[in-house]
FIMARTOR-609387 format. One record per atom (N, C-alpha, C): x, y, z; atom name. Coordinates in steps of 0.05 Angstrom, whole numbers, m for minus. Example, Ala and Ser with C-alpha at 12.3 -4.5 7.8 and 13.67 -1.06 7.14 Angstrom:
% residues 2
      x      y      z at
    264   m114    156  N
    246    m90    156 CA
    264    m66    156  C
    257    m45    142  N
    273    m21    143 CA
    258      1    157  C
This chain:
% residues 325
      x      y      z at
    347   m482    m42  N
    368   m461    m44 CA
    354   m448    m15  C
    367   m439     10  N
    348   m433     32 CA
    347   m411     46  C
    335   m396     60  N
    334   m373     57 CA
    329   m353     34  C
    313   m361     19  N
    313   m341      2 CA
    284   m341     m5  C
    282   m312    m14  N
    248   m308      2 CA
    242   m288    m39  C
    224   m301    m41  N
    210   m279    m83 CA
    185   m263    m65  C
    183   m239    m72  N
    174   m222    m65 CA
    157   m210   m101  C
    142   m221    m91  N
    118   m213   m120 CA
    108   m176   m121  C
    123   m162   m133  N
    112   m142   m138 CA
    138   m125   m116  C
    153   m136   m109  N
    163   m120    m94 CA
    178    m92    m97  C
    186    m88   m123  N
    193    m60   m123 CA
    177    m26   m134  C
    150    m40   m115  N
    130    m17   m116 CA
    138     m4    m82  C
    119     14    m75  N
    118     30    m49 CA
    116     13    m30  C
    101     m4    m25  N
    101    m24      3 CA
    127    m42     m6  C
    134    m55    m36  N
    154    m69    m35 CA
    191    m57    m37  C
    191    m45    m35  N
    212    m24    m28 CA
    228    m26     m5  C
    198    m24     12  N
    206    m28     48 CA
    210    m58     52  C
    192    m65     43  N
    186    m98     46 CA
    221   m121     51  C
    226   m104     17  N
    250   m127     10 CA
    269   m102     21  C
    267    m74     29  N
    298    m66     53 CA
    301    m80     84  C
    277    m88     90  N
    273   m108    114 CA
    279   m130    123  C
    275   m143     91  N
    283   m169     96 CA
    307   m179     87  C
    325   m151     85  N
    351   m161     76 CA
    365   m159     88  C
    356   m142    112  N
    364   m136    136 CA
    365   m159    149  C
    349   m173    150  N
    337   m189    168 CA
    356   m213    162  C
    372   m208    130  N
    386   m238    127 CA
    379   m248    106  C
    354   m243    100  N
    342   m264     68 CA
    363   m246     46  C
    354   m273     29  N
    367   m272     m2 CA
    341   m260     m8  C
    339   m239    m34  N
    304   m223    m36 CA
    303   m235    m71  C
    300   m244    m77  N
    290   m251   m103 CA
    267   m233   m112  C
    268   m211   m121  N
    254   m186   m126 CA
    230   m193   m152  C
    208   m203   m151  N
    196   m217   m174 CA
    171   m191   m190  C
    184   m184   m222  N
    175   m156   m220 CA
    166   m152   m254  C
    139   m137   m262  N
    137   m146   m299 CA
    156   m143   m303  C
    165   m121   m304  N
    189   m104   m319 CA
    223    m98   m309  C
    245   m115   m304  N
    261   m115   m284 CA
    278    m86   m294  C
    271    m76   m307  N
    293    m56   m324 CA
    284    m36   m297  C
    259    m36   m292  N
    258    m12   m278 CA
    263    m12   m244  C
    268    m36   m243  N
    274    m48   m210 CA
    304    m47   m206  C
    328    m44   m230  N
    350    m45   m230 CA
    355    m34   m194  C
    345     m5   m185  N
    351      7   m158 CA
    354     m7   m133  C
    342    m35   m142  N
    321    m49   m111 CA
    355    m67   m101  C
    371    m73   m124  N
    398    m94   m110 CA
    414    m65    m94  C
    406    m42    m91  N
    425    m25    m74 CA
    419    m29    m48  C
    390    m43    m48  N
    375    m46    m14 CA
    393    m61     m1  C
    396    m75     m6  N
    411   m106      3 CA
    452   m100      1  C
    469   m122     15  N
    495   m120     13 CA
    494   m132    m19  C
    518   m132    m38  N
    532   m146    m58 CA
    517   m174    m69  C
    506   m186    m81  N
    497   m205    m87 CA
    464   m211    m71  C
    454   m197    m54  N
    439   m206    m37 CA
    406   m204    m48  C
    400   m183    m66  N
    380   m188    m84 CA
    394   m181   m108  C
    360   m208   m119  N
    370   m206   m141 CA
    347   m199   m152  C
    341   m189   m187  N
    316   m180   m193 CA
    310   m200   m223  C
    282   m209   m216  N
    279   m225   m250 CA
    244   m223   m259  C
    246   m223   m281  N
    215   m222   m294 CA
    187   m250   m284  C
    172   m234   m275  N
    148   m249   m271 CA
    129   m228   m278  C
     96   m238   m273  N
     71   m229   m279 CA
     52   m239   m263  C
     40   m239   m254  N
     26   m255   m230 CA
      1   m276   m254  C
     m3   m261   m271  N
    m25   m263   m296 CA
     m4   m293   m323  C
     12   m295   m315  N
     33   m318   m321 CA
     35   m333   m306  C
     25   m360   m302  N
     32   m377   m293 CA
     72   m394   m303  C
     77   m388   m312  N
    113   m408   m320 CA
    124   m388   m305  C
    118   m353   m305  N
    143   m336   m297 CA
    139   m335   m272  C
    118   m344   m259  N
    114   m343   m234 CA
    129   m363   m226  C
    122   m387   m237  N
    140   m414   m224 CA
    165   m405   m232  C
    185   m398   m247  N
    220   m395   m248 CA
    213   m386   m222  C
    198   m355   m217  N
    206   m340   m195 CA
    212   m353   m162  C
    200   m372   m175  N
    195   m382   m144 CA
    207   m414   m135  C
    226   m415   m161  N
    252   m437   m167 CA
    262   m444   m145  C
    264   m452   m113  N
    288   m449    m97 CA
    278   m434    m75  C
    252   m428    m67  N
    254   m406    m49 CA
    237   m416    m25  C
    253   m405     m1  N
    233   m418     24 CA
    212   m397     30  C
    204   m374     20  N
    183   m357     38 CA
    182   m348      1  C
    149   m343      3  N
    136   m333    m19 CA
    121   m303    m10  C
    121   m281    m23  N
    117   m258     m9 CA
     92   m241    m32  C
     55   m245    m38  N
     48   m230    m56 CA
     40   m202    m58  C
     52   m178    m67  N
     44   m150    m61 CA
     36   m139    m80  C
     31   m159   m103  N
     19   m157   m121 CA
    m13   m143   m119  C
    m16   m111   m133  N
    m50   m103   m134 CA
    m50    m72   m151  C
    m78    m69   m142  N
    m73    m46   m163 CA
    m94    m28   m146  C
    m96      1   m151  N
   m115     15   m140 CA
   m139     24   m161  C
   m131     16   m186  N
   m161     27   m194 CA
   m142     m3   m232  C
   m167     m1   m256  N
   m168    m21   m268 CA
   m159      0   m284  C
   m133    m16   m299  N
   m130     m7   m329 CA
   m124    m22   m346  C
   m139    m25   m376  N
   m118    m49   m393 CA
   m133    m79   m379  C
   m108    m93   m376  N
   m105   m112   m380 CA
    m98   m124   m342  C
   m103    m97   m332  N
    m90    m99   m295 CA
   m115    m99   m282  C
   m133   m119   m288  N
   m160   m121   m271 CA
   m160   m132   m243  C
   m176   m121   m229  N
   m184   m132   m196 CA
   m185   m156   m194  C
   m199   m177   m211  N
   m204   m195   m214 CA
   m174   m212   m220  C
   m168   m207   m241  N
   m142   m210   m250 CA
   m116   m214   m225  C
   m107   m197   m220  N
    m90   m193   m194 CA
    m94   m197   m170  C
   m125   m192   m161  N
   m126   m197   m131 CA
   m134   m222   m130  C
   m151   m237   m150  N
   m164   m267   m142 CA
   m137   m280   m161  C
   m145   m275   m189  N
   m121   m310   m199 CA
   m100   m302   m198  C
    m84   m274   m201  N
    m62   m280   m190 CA
    m51   m287   m172  C
    m73   m279   m148  N
    m68   m293   m114 CA
    m70   m331   m115  C
    m86   m334   m124  N
    m83   m361   m139 CA
    m59   m380   m153  C
    m58   m369   m177  N
    m36   m377   m190 CA
    m12   m377   m169  C
     m5   m359   m151  N
     19   m349   m131 CA
     23   m382   m112  C
     m3   m372   m101  N
     m2   m393    m76 CA
     m2   m428    m91  C
     m4   m430   m106  N
    m17   m455   m125 CA
     22   m465   m128  C
     33   m445   m137  N
     53   m443   m153 CA
     79   m444   m127  C
     69   m436   m105  N
     81   m442    m81 CA
     79   m465    m65  C
     54   m470    m72  N
     49   m502    m53 CA
     59   m526    m66  C
     55   m525   m102  N
     72   m546   m113 CA
    101   m550   m117  C
    113   m527   m108  N
    144   m514   m101 CA
    151   m525    m81  C
    135   m528    m55  N
    153   m537    m33 CA
    159   m508    m10  C
    143   m483    m28  N
    156   m460     m8 CA
    147   m456     28  C
    158   m462     40  N
    153   m467     62 CA
    131   m441     77  C
    138   m412     67  N
    117   m393     80 CA
    109   m385     61  C
     83   m378     59  N
     66   m361     38 CA
     55   m331     50  C
     56   m308     47  N
     40   m286     56 CA
     29   m274     24  C
     m4   m268     42  N
    m13   m258     15 CA
    m17   m229     19  C
     m8   m195     14  N
    m17   m170     19 CA
    m41   m165      4  C
    m69   m163     38  N
    m98   m156     31 CA
    m97   m135     28  C
   m123   m129     43  N
   m127    m97     51 CA
   m147    m93     71  C
   m138    m75     92  N
   m168    m69    118 CA
   m187    m67    103  C
   m217    m74    106  N
   m244    m73    100 CA
   m239    m93     78  C
   m237   m109     71  N
   m231   m131     47 CA
   m252   m147     66  C
   m271   m150     42  N
   m298   m166     54 CA
   m317   m165     34  C
   m335   m189     28  N
   m344   m214      6 CA
   m372   m191     m6  C
   m372   m173     19  N
   m406   m151      7 CA
   m398   m116     16  C
   m365   m119     18  N
   m358    m95     11 CA
   m367    m88     m9  C
   m376    m44     m7  N
   m376    m38    m19 CA
   m365    m30    m50  C
   m344    m31    m49  N
   m315    m31    m65 CA
   m307    m54    m70  C
   m304    m56   m108  N
   m299    m81   m121 CA
   m267    m95   m102  C
   m251    m60   m114  N
   m232    m69   m100 CA
   m229    m89    m73  C
   m232    m79    m50  N
   m241    m96    m24 CA
   m255   m113    m30  C
   m265   m135    m44  N
   m282   m155    m61 CA
   m275   m173    m70  C
   m253   m160    m90  N
   m232   m183    m99 CA
   m214   m186    m76  C
   m195   m158    m56  N
   m185   m179    m38 CA
   m190   m202    m22  C
   m224   m192    m14  N
   m225   m220      2 CA
   m225   m238    m19  C
   m247   m236    m34  N
   m237   m262    m53 CA
   m201   m283    m57  C
   m184   m261    m65  N
   m161   m270    m70 CA
   m157   m288    m33  C
   m157   m264    m19  N
   m161   m284      7 CA
   m167   m310      7  C
   m198   m310      6  N
   m195   m336     11 CA
   m185   m365    m11  C
   m180   m349    m32  N
   m159   m378    m63 CA
   m149   m382    m59  C
   m131   m363    m32  N
    m92   m360    m17 CA
    m98   m386      7  C
   m120   m387     23  N
   m130   m401     42 CA
   m139   m420     35  C
   m143   m431     15  N
   m167   m458      7 CA
   m131   m473     m5  C
   m116   m457    m17  N
    m94   m471    m32 CA
    m69   m476     m3  C
    m68   m452     14  N
    m54   m448     36 CA
    m59   m445     69  C
    m75   m454     72  N
    m92   m454    101 CA
    m65   m446    124  C
    m45   m454    107  N
    m23   m432    138 CA
    m11   m405    132  C
    m29   m400    105  N
    m19   m366     94 CA
    m20   m349    116  C
      5   m330    118  N
     m7   m308    131 CA
    m25   m290    111  C
    m39   m272    112  N
    m53   m254    113 CA
    m39   m222    122  C
    m37   m200    111  N
    m34   m178    119 CA
    m59   m162    104  C
    m65   m147    125  N
    m95   m125    118 CA
    m75    m93    125  C
    m63    m86    116  N
    m60    m52    124 CA
    m91    m30    118  C
    m81     m2    137  N
   m100     11    133 CA
    m88     18     98  C
    m94     43     92  N
    m73     73     77 CA
    m55     76     85  C
    m35     65     75  N
     m2     67     77 CA
      7     93     74  C
     24    111     89  N
     37    126     82 CA
     70    130     90  C
     82    150     67  N
    107    153     70 CA
    105    176     43  C
    136    173     40  N
    147    193     26 CA
    132    189      0  C
    132    168    m14  N
    132    155    m44 CA
     97    150    m42  C
     76    151    m24  N
     49    145    m18 CA
     30    164    m49  C
     11    147    m46  N
     m3    163    m64 CA
    m30    161    m56  C
    m34    168    m39  N
    m55    181    m24 CA
    m55    220     m2  C
    m32    220     12  N
    m13    243     25 CA
     m6    264     m9  C
      6    249    m10  N
      9    267    m44 CA
     m3    276    m57  C
    m21    250    m66  N
    m38    257    m83 CA
    m56    282    m86  C
    m63    277    m49  N
    m83    303    m47 CA
    m59    332    m50  C
    m44    329    m34  N
    m16    355    m40 CA
    m14    362    m71  C
    m15    350    m83  N
    m17    354   m108 CA
    m37    375   m127  C
    m65    360   m117  N
    m87    378   m123 CA
    m95    397   m107  C
    m80    395    m97  N
    m76    428    m64 CA
    m69    444    m88  C
    m39    435   m100  N
    m29    462   m116 CA
    m39    477   m126  C
    m65    473   m142  N
    m76    473   m166 CA
   m101    481   m163  C
   m113    460   m154  N
   m137    466   m147 CA
   m149    496   m115  C
   m160    506   m117  N
   m186    517    m99 CA
   m197    506    m83  C
   m198    482    m88  N
   m220    457    m74 CA
   m216    440    m74  C
   m218    417    m53  N
   m208    386    m48 CA
   m241    382    m42  C
   m241    357    m44  N
   m272    354    m49 CA
   m275    324    m20  C
   m287    330     m5  N
   m297    310     10 CA
   m320    296      0  C
   m321    270     m7  N
   m333    252    m17 CA
   m352    241      6  C
   m372    246     14  N
   m400    235     33 CA
   m394    254     65  C
   m372    280     54  N
   m374    299     78 CA
   m350    296     91  C
   m342    275     80  N
   m312    276     94 CA
   m304    259    125  C
   m335    238    129  N
   m339    234    155 CA
   m324    197    149  C
   m319    188    138  N
   m294    164    135 CA
   m284    164    142  C
   m270    140    162  N
   m249    145    182 CA
   m236    124    171  C
   m200    127    176  N
   m173    116    165 CA
   m164    119    197  C
   m143     84    188  N
   m118     91    212 CA
    m96     88    190  C
    m88    103    184  N
    m67    110    168 CA
    m33     90    184  C
    m20     74    160  N
     m3     52    174 CA
     26     63    165  C
     44     66    169  N
     76     79    172 CA
     79     57    145  C
     92     53    122  N
    101     46    105 CA
    128     21    120  C
    141     46    124  N
    162     31    144 CA
    158      9    159  C
    134     11    181  N
    115     m3    202 CA
    120    m32    176  C
     93    m22    155  N
     85    m52    138 CA
    111    m75    132  C
    137    m48    122  N
    156    m67    118 CA
    163    m87    135  C
    165    m75    159  N
    178    m90    183 CA
    155   m110    192  C
    130   m108    190  N
    114   m128    194 CA
    121   m162    177  C
    117   m145    148  N
    119   m173    129 CA
    146   m184    131  C
    173   m172    141  N
    204   m195    151 CA
    194   m213    169  C
    168   m193    194  N
    175   m205    217 CA
    158   m237    213  C
    137   m221    200  N
    110   m254    195 CA
    130   m277    174  C
    143   m268    155  N
    154   m290    135 CA
    172   m310    162  C
    190   m293    176  N
    205   m307    196 CA
    194   m321    223  C
    174   m308    233  N
    164   m313    253 CA
    140   m346    251  C
    145   m371    260  N
    135   m387    255 CA
    105   m386    268  C
     93   m374    290  N
     79   m368    298 CA
     49   m357    285  C
     66   m327    256  N
     51   m323    245 CA
     27   m347    225  C
     33   m375    222  N
     30   m386    207 CA
     m4   m393    216  C
    m13   m385    184  N
    m44   m374    185 CA
    m59   m362    195  C
    m39   m342    209  N
    m56   m318    226 CA
    m67   m290    196  C
    m80   m277    205  N
    m92   m252    196 CA
    m84   m225    207  C
    m72   m210    208  N
    m62   m185    219 CA
    m68   m165    207  C
    m90   m156    219  N
    m87   m121    206 CA
    m65    m96    225  C
    m62    m83    206  N
    m42    m68    202 CA
    m52    m38    204  C
    m54    m28    222  N
    m68      4    237 CA
    m44     24    242  C
    m48     46    243  N
    m25     58    243 CA
    m28     74    279  C
    m25     96    290  N
    m21     96    325 CA
    m56    119    320  C
    m70    124    315  N
    m96    130    314 CA
   m112    140    295  C
   m130    147    307  N
   m162    139    265 CA
   m167    166    270  C
   m172    184    244  N
   m180    202    236 CA
   m194    198    210  C
   m210    220    206  N
   m235    224    189 CA
   m214    230    163  C
   m226    225    140  N
   m225    242    119 CA
   m219    269    123  C
   m239    284    129  N
   m231    303    138 CA
   m203    317    154  C
   m210    303    171  N
   m178    303    189 CA
   m150    306    178  C
   m155    282    156  N
   m125    273    146 CA
   m115    301    120  C
   m146    306    116  N
   m142    337     87 CA
   m123    366    111  C
   m142    361    130  N
   m126    380    146 CA
    m99    387    154  C
    m98    362    163  N
    m70    358    167 CA
    m47    370    144  C
    m62    342    124  N
    m39    355    101 CA
    m39    382     91  C
    m61    398     96  N
    m64    428     92 CA
    m45    443     98  C
    m45    441    128  N
    m21    453    145 CA
      2    457    140  C
      8    414    140  N
     36    417    137 CA
     44    422    116  C
     32    430     84  N
     45    435     57 CA
     38    481     68  C
     20    484     77  N
     16    506     80 CA
     m3    515     68  C
    m24    506     53  N
    m43    513     31 CA
    m62    521     43  C
    m79    541     40  N
   m106    550     45 CA
   m124    547     17  C
   m137    519     20  N
   m162    506     m3 CA
   m179    503     14  C
   m196    502      5  N
   m235    501     21 CA
   m247    480     12  C
   m255    464     41  N
   m253    427     30 CA
   m291    432     33  C
   m291    412     13  N
   m311    416      3 CA
   m333    391     14  C
   m351    384     30  N
   m366    370     25 CA
   m388    359     m8  C
   m385    332    m10  N
   m401    320    m32 CA
   m407    299    m25  C
   m440    300    m23  N
   m455    268    m12 CA
   m447    253    m45  C
   m453    224    m31  N
   m446    205    m52 CA
   m458    200    m68  C
   m484    214    m74  N
   m499    224    m93 CA
   m497    231   m113  C
   m483    258   m108  N
   m467    277   m124 CA
   m440    268   m129  C
   m426    251   m127  N
   m393    250   m127 CA
   m394    223   m151  C
   m413    208   m164  N
   m415    193   m177 CA
   m405    204   m213  C
   m413    233   m215  N
   m393    237   m245 CA
   m365    241   m234  C
   m354    253   m208  N
   m329    249   m205 CA
   m314    221   m213  C
   m329    206   m203  N
   m318    174   m199 CA
   m320    163   m234  C
   m335    178   m238  N
   m343    169   m273 CA
   m326    186   m293  C
   m313    206   m284  N
   m302    222   m299 CA
   m266    209   m290  C
   m259    206   m280  N
   m239    180   m268 CA
   m240    156   m281  C
   m259    145   m278  N
   m254    123   m294 CA
   m238    117   m332  C
   m258    147   m338  N
   m249    155   m369 CA
   m226    160   m369  C
   m202    178   m355  N
   m181    192   m355 CA
   m161    158   m345  C
   m169    132   m329  N
   m145    121   m306 CA
   m134    111   m330  C
   m137    103   m358  N
   m117     83   m379 CA
    m97    107   m387  C
   m102    133   m389  N
    m90    157   m392 CA
    m72    159   m371  C
    m72    178   m361  N
    m63    190   m329 CA
    m65    174   m302  C
    m62    173   m281  N
    m73    164   m252 CA
    m97    185   m247  C
   m127    177   m240  N
   m142    191   m236 CA
   m144    204   m202  C
   m158    223   m208  N
   m160    238   m178 CA
   m175    221   m154  C
   m194    204   m166  N
   m221    175   m158 CA
   m237    177   m167  C
   m234    149   m175  N
   m255    128   m190 CA
   m271    127   m175  C
   m303    109   m189  N
   m323    109   m181 CA
   m313     91   m159  C
   m303     62   m165  N
   m299     54   m151 CA
   m285     58   m112  C
   m263     81   m121  N
   m266     93    m85 CA
   m283    100    m91  C
   m299    118   m102  N
   m319    134    m85 CA
   m334    113    m65  C
   m341     81    m81  N
   m360     67    m56 CA
   m334     61    m37  C
   m309     56    m46  N
   m291     55    m15 CA
   m306     66      3  C
   m303     89     m2  N
   m308    108     17 CA
   m337    107     30  C
   m343     90     30  N
   m376     88     43 CA
   m370     72     71  C
   m345     62     71  N
   m346     32     96 CA
   m313     51    114  C
   m308     53    133  N
   m294     61    150 CA
   m268     42    150  C
   m244     47    151  N
   m217     32    138 CA
   m214     41    172  C
   m210     18    190  N
   m196     11    203 CA
   m196     m7    216  C
   m190    m10    238  N
   m174    m42    253 CA
   m209    m57    270  C
   m209    m79    255  N
   m231    m83    271 CA
   m227    m92    304  C
   m196   m105    318  N
   m201   m110    340 CA
   m200   m150    342  C
   m204   m149    319  N
   m214   m191    320 CA
   m193   m192    310  C
   m162   m179    301  N
   m154   m208    296 CA
   m119   m178    313  C
   m103   m203    316  N
    m78   m180    322 CA
    m61   m166    294  C
    m50   m149    304  N
    m40   m122    297 CA
     m4   m116    292  C
      9    m90    291  N
     27    m87    294 CA
     39    m95    322  C
     25    m96    345  N
     39    m95    373 CA
     36   m116    378  C
     30   m141    371  N
     35   m169    377 CA
     55   m181    354  C
     65   m167    338  N
     83   m167    321 CA
    117   m159    327  C
    106   m139    361  N
    128   m128    370 CA
    129    m98    362  C
    114    m83    337  N
    121    m54    331 CA
    110    m43    341  C
    116    m19    344  N
     97      4    351 CA
     87     14    328  C
     69     26    320  N
     66     42    298 CA
     72     73    303  C
     80     81    282  N
    102    109    280 CA
     74    127    271  C
     76    150    285  N
     54    170    275 CA
     53    187    253  C
     24    191    247  N
     40    217    225 CA
     56    239    231  C
     47    246    253  N
     63    272    254 CA
     82    276    262  C
     98    243    257  N
    138    242    262 CA
    134    251    225  C
    124    232    213  N
    135    234    189 CA
    124    250    160  C
    100    260    172  N
     88    286    147 CA
    107    305    135  C
    125    314    151  N
    136    338    150 CA
    168    325    138  C
    170    302    135  N
    195    287    124 CA
    190    280     94  C
    170    292     73  N
    166    294     59 CA
    138    310     45  C
    114    325     67  N
     99    347     47 CA
    114    362     40  C
    145    374     62  N
    150    402     49 CA
    149    406     25  C
    144    382      8  N
    156    401    m25 CA
    138    407    m38  C
    114    417    m20  N
     87    427    m37 CA
     83    446    m17  C
    112    450     m5  N
     99    482     10 CA
    112    507    m11  C
    103    524     m5  N
    120    550    m15 CA
    148    544     m4  C
    174    545    m22  N
    198    553    m21 CA
    203    529     m8  C
    188    505    m18  N
    197    474    m11 CA
    211    469     16  C
    230    458     16  N
    253    462     44 CA
    261    474     61  C
    260    496     43  N
    265    532     54 CA
    254    545     63  C
    223    540     65  N
    196    552     78 CA
    201    558    104  C
    216    551    123  N
    215    552    155 CA
    236    576    140  C
    257    569    130  N
    281    595    128 CA
    274    619    113  C
    251    625    101  N
    243    641     87 CA
    230    653     98  C
    207    644    113  N
    184    658    133 CA
    205    672    161  C
    223    660    171  N
    238    670    200 CA
    260    698    180  C
    257    692    154  N
    279    719    145 CA
    267    742    129  C
    230    737    130  N
    210    757    134 CA
    219    773    152  C
    207    752    169  N
    194    758    200 CA
    218    782    205  C
    249    766    205  N
    265    782    206 CA
    266    813    198  C
    255    820    180  N
    259    833    169 CA
    247    853    173  C
    215    846    171  N
    198    856    195 CA
    207    868    215  C
    224    852    231  N
    234    865    253 CA
    250    891    247  C
């Protein structure tokens, strides 16, 4: 079946944009997810019959092979930011990546794309980044022509970064700056990541390449929190917390991770010891013909929901000012 791409983890935050962009590029898309009932809306991202949703779990080889039957290309976006139950870093980032790559190789899939992360390295401070690096290695061992994508933190309407901290600021008088808030990031817009995925699936020159996907500018963690607070109109204390003192915060996050999404885990505390910016040693968005979207252009389009008055906050402020006049 020509021009068919299977996207593992396609119903997630990045997956939605990837599927949308692949459909726009003319691909037929098979979205492979653990629970197809939760991915029914994916079919609305393309023309009638262009997008299908199937059940697959990268921890189950048989389901992966079924999802790849007849596919021309494979995109693996499956990852977790913290561990719960059987959803472990090793099981998904390494073993799952190996399963997808091997099945793609055995079934004659032409293009293999593996989503990694900026900062992935065998000696990275966090297990998340170390297993991402190991996942890259096993994929490249099976498919030397695989395309590896390493994005920085990804922002957009449904992100788990700015939304998380804006939500925390809604009830907490202070936000912790782990390590003093000096860790540097290069946030990349989810729409740009989706476009990058569609480009590398189609472009034969991308085979065997590693791309670092960073945004238009670098920011410290403190600067990102200040931008978020300015956009939401919240005044909160930004409290520097040394790494040595952040251990209990991460440990508490580990304890509640199986119940609710934790504000931070011990592994995420460790990840903040390393900057998350492009190294300049690999191609990125510009080499794919893409201009990075700025934070300033996108944050107002979704952080308004945390302002007092929501989307009507500006109107209320003008009304109050007019009344005083």
